[in-house]
N, C-alpha and C positions, 0 to 999 in steps of 0.2 A: 555104169560101176554094179557089180551086185549090191540089192537090197536084203539084208536080213530079213530073214523068215519070221523073227521076231517081232519087229518092227509094225508089219502086218496087222490092224487094229489097232495100232497106238496112235498117240498125237504126236507128229513129229514137223522137223521145218525140214524141206527139200530144197535144196537149191538145183537149177535145172538151166540148158542154155535154151534161148529162144531168136536167135538168129547171131547175126553181127552188122558190126558199122565199121567201117573204114576197116576192113580186113582184121577185127578184133571182138573175138564171142563177147555174146550178151548174155546175161544172166540174167532170174529172176527168183523168188525165193514163194513156197506158200506154206501156210503152217496151218494144221488138220489133221483129222485123223485118217489114215492111209490103209487104202484098199488095192489089193492085186485086180488087174485087169487080164486074165490071160498070161503068158511069156513075156510079149510084148511093150505093154503099159503096167501103169498104175493113175489111182485117182485118189485125190488129195481134195476130203473134205472141209473146206475152208467157211469162216462165214459169208462170205459173199457169194457162195457156190462151189461144188466139184470143179476141181481141176484136174484136168488128164494130161498124164505127162508121158511120153517114150520113157521107156527104161533107158535105152541109149543117148537119150538127152541129161539124165539124173548123174551130177556131178559131187554132189553130197548130201546126206541125209542123216537125222542123229535124231532120238527120242527127245521132246521137251516137257514141260511139267502141264497139266489140264490148264486151261483157259479159267481165267476165274469169271465167275456171272456175271455178265452185264446186263445192269437195271434200264427198261426201257424207261423213258421221258413221261413225268405224270403226264402231259398231255397227251401219249401213244397210247397210254396205258386207259386212260377215261374213256379215249375215242373206240379201242378195241373193245371195252365192256360194252360200251353203248351199243355197235355192230353188233355185235353176241346176241346182246337181250333183243333187238329186232329182229332176226333170224329166228329165235326162241321165244315167241309172243303169249305172253300168259292169257289165262281167260279172262282175267279182270283187270285192269292198270291205274292207280290213279298217282297223279304228280303230287309230290312233297316238296316244294322248293325244285330242285334239280335231282331228288331222290325219284325212286321208280316204287311205289307199292305192288307186289302181284302177287296173286293168287289164281292156282289154276285146278282146286279140287282135292290139292295134294300130290298132283303129281309132276314129280323131280322136283327137286329143291331147288333148282334156276328159276322155276315159276312161280316158285309160293314163299319167296324173299323179296325184303326190301332192297334194293339196288343202292346203296351209299355212294354215290359220286357227286363232289360239289355242295353246295350250302342247302340245306333243306329247308331255310327259310327262318328258322327255329331254334333254340338252344337245343343241341343234343341231347338231354334227358327230355325235354317235349316232344322231340323228333321221335325218339323211341317209343314215348308214350303213344303214340298215333300208330307208329307202328304196330303196339300192341293192340290198338283199336280197331286197325282196317283188320290183321289175323283172326280176332274174337268174330267181326263180321264175319268174316268169309270160314270161319270153321277149319283155320291151318294154323300152325304154332306160330307163334313170331321169330323170325329169321332174319338176319342180316347179312346180303351179298357184301365183301368188301374189300378191295385188292390189296394184298398182304402189302404189310409195310406202308399204305398209304395215308393222308393224313385221317381219311374217315374211321382206318382200323383201328388207329391208335384213342381215336376220341369214343367210337364206342364202347372198345374193352374199356376205358378207361371209367365207365360207366356201370362198371361190374360186368359186360358183357363176355361171356367165355365160349372156347371152342366146341361147335355141337360135335362133339365127340360120337354121339348116338347116332349120327346121319347111315345110314346103310351104304348109300354109295360112295361116300368119300367125305367128310367136313373140310379138307385140302384138295384145290384142284390146280392143275397148270394149264395154262393158256401157251399154245404152239401154234406155230404160224409157219409156212415156208412158201416158194415160189411155185407156182401153178407150172404144172410141165407142159411143154412146146410136145402135146399127143392127142392125136383122133382119139375123142370121147369112145366112139365104136371100136378101134383099133386096139383098146386095152383088155378086152375079153379074153380069156383064155381060148387056146384053141376047141373049137365045136363046142362053145358056151357060147352066149350073146349077153351084153347088160343092156337092159330097156333103162331109159331118162325122162318118163313122163313126167307132166306137169301135175298131175293131181294122182294121188296112191292108190292102182290098184286094190281090188279087193284081198287079193294073196299077200299085198305087201302087210296089211297088218297083224297077222297073226306073231310073225316072228318079231315085230315092233312091240306090242304091247298083248301079245297072248290070246286076242279073239277081235270081236268087232272093237271100235275105238269108242270111250266113253265122249260128250262132247268135250268137257276139258282137255283128254288127249288130242283129239280130232282137232282143237285150236292149236292148241301147242304145236303139232309135227304140222299141222295141213293148212294153219290159218297164215303164215309168212309166204306174200308175194313173191314170184322170183325162185322158186323152188321146184327142183328135181325130186323124184323119189326113184333112182337106183335098183333094179332089179336084176339079179345074177341069176339065170334060168339056165338049166340043164337042157339035153336037145328034145326031149319030150315036153318041155316049159314049166317045168317044175322050179320053185324056187329055190336056191340052194344059197342063197346072201343076200343082203340089201344094204343102202347106204343112203342117206337124205342128206341134199347141198342145196344151199340158200343165199343166191346173192345179194349183198348187200354193198352197196358203194363199190369201190376196188375190191373187195375180199369175198371169196367164196366159205361160207361158215359149213363144216362136214360136221354130219353128226350120226346116230344111230347105224352106224357101220355092225353087223352082225352077218356074221356064217354059221349055217346049219352043222351042228357039232359033225357028223357026217364026214362033211365036207371042208373041214379043216384043216392045216398045213400045208396045202396046195397051190397058196399063192393069192388066193381068191379075195382075200381083203384088201390087198395090194393093189389088185387089179380093180376093186369097187372103186378106192381110195383113187387112183389115178383117173379114173371115167369121173367120177365125181368133181376133181381138182380139172382138168380138163374142158369137162360141160360149161363150168364156171368163168375159165378163162374165153371160151367164145361169147358169152354176153359182157367182159369186158375188168372180169376180175384178175388183178396181178397174183395175187396173195391169198394159199388157204390156210384158214383157223379150224383149228378144233380144239375141245377143253377133256383133258385126261386126267381120274383123280390119280393123288400120289399114289393111293394103295395099287393101282392096278397095275402090276409093273409088266406081264406082259403087252398090253398094249403100249406104253410106254417105250420098250424095247423095240417094236414094230414102228413105231415113228420115227425114232432114233434112226433106225435104217433107213426111214424113208428121207432121211434131210430133214425132216421138224428140228426147229430150236425152242428151248421156252423163252418166252415174251414175256408174260410174267406171271404170277401164280394170286390167285385169291381163294377167300377163305369164310365160311357159315360161323356167325356169332349167334347166340341164344343166350336169353336170361337165365341166370344163373337159377340152381333149383334152390 
């Protein structure tokens, strides 16, 4: 059947033939965002992954309302937050019960916030006093990192702590996941270019990452986690066009520091770097890619959405009231 052009890009329910049994046709449905794949096929991006359907097999298609957001189980959120924290190690970390007090000279919010997951072993008010003392000791602002809607989010907010609206990178963050692609890392590079994935950052990786040679805190955060690759996209002369950082933790590859030089943007380089990093992780046992993006970063969120990343949960930073 003809698929109306206006349904491309919309969320649809698409019924299609998948074979026959005892001389009778068999049908199934795919629900998700519809995209075209040339004149012969379409793709429906379902929650289980993309489904490719020949146009000749389509028997019915209609627009459907957006899916209600799914909430990940609390245990899954706790596990994923822990993996992400392991992939982004602070310069100094101290346990407070199940909480993790972290400081890294002020470099990034994640590495300079107490990760509140589980029981701190103290009443919440006393635990927050410890957060303040630790922050003073390491000369960073007191800040708590909590999954949105979690018991610890409610408990810390109940003590009067408020959203860290002054955090330049964004006080609310979306944690996105996607299956890793079945592609060879070295085949992700655009024609004529190459992507290198060394396990130590080359000297020319740092300027794009931090603006020059790293401080001890920056080196600890970015190069201190085992199982990390420092992806570098190079032009034919060896110059740096873009970069990405990938860290394998358990069955996930944590992707960060995705950057393309301004003169080389809008050419698919970010997509190539992401694919290469995720595929590198797949070779080392990762089944899922995970990344974190500020809610205010509309451009990056649109890119990740096009690549099939979906929101697992959100977290936010809370600080003492002024």
